[in-house]
C-alpha positions in Angstrom: 118.5 122.9 96.1 115.5 124.8 97.5 116.5 128.1 99.0 113.6 129.5 101.0 113.6 131.0 104.4 110.3 129.4 105.4 110.4 125.6 105.7 106.7 125.2 105.1 107.1 127.0 101.8 110.0 124.6 100.8 107.8 121.7 101.6 104.9 123.1 99.7 107.0 124.1 96.6 108.7 120.7 96.6 105.3 118.9 96.9 103.8 121.0 94.1 106.8 120.3 91.9 106.7 116.6 92.5 102.9 116.5 91.9 103.3 118.3 88.6 106.1 115.9 87.4 104.2 112.8 88.5 101.1 113.7 86.6 103.0 113.0 83.4 105.6 110.6 84.8 104.0 108.6 87.7 107.2 106.7 88.5 109.5 109.8 88.5 112.1 109.8 91.2 111.2 106.3 92.5 114.0 103.8 93.1 114.9 101.5 90.2 114.6 97.8 90.9 116.9 95.2 89.5 114.1 93.8 87.4 113.4 97.2 85.9 117.1 97.7 85.2 117.2 94.3 83.4 114.1 95.1 81.4 115.4 98.6 80.5 118.6 97.1 79.1 116.7 94.4 77.3 114.3 96.9 75.7 117.0 99.4 74.8 119.2 96.7 73.2 116.2 95.5 71.2 115.9 99.0 69.7 113.4 100.8 71.8 113.8 104.6 71.7 114.2 106.8 74.8 110.6 108.1 74.2 109.2 104.5 74.1 111.2 103.6 77.2 110.0 106.8 79.0 106.4 105.8 78.3 107.0 102.2 79.3 108.7 103.0 82.6 106.6 106.1 83.3 109.8 108.2 83.9 111.2 111.3 82.3 113.4 110.8 79.2 116.3 112.3 81.1 115.9 109.7 83.8 116.0 106.9 81.2 119.2 108.3 79.7 120.7 108.8 83.1 119.9 105.2 84.2 121.3 103.8 80.9 124.6 105.7 81.6 124.7 104.4 85.2 124.3 100.9 83.9 127.1 101.4 81.4 124.9 101.2 78.3 125.2 104.8 77.2 128.2 107.0 77.4 
């Protein structure tokens, strides 16, 4: 949660945060497609590591773990 009194500052801080994250992980915070979910499960079940999946899907490692949990693959 962004707690700033000035709405422009909130927008600016959020934009800067997202820009920084997306330099390293271009797909960060984008919606997952059914095709990507299927590919994620397939690759994970084939032995791909979280780091490899992170690079493949261009998302943060935490996002990969979170999605695998949501899909019932990780606990």
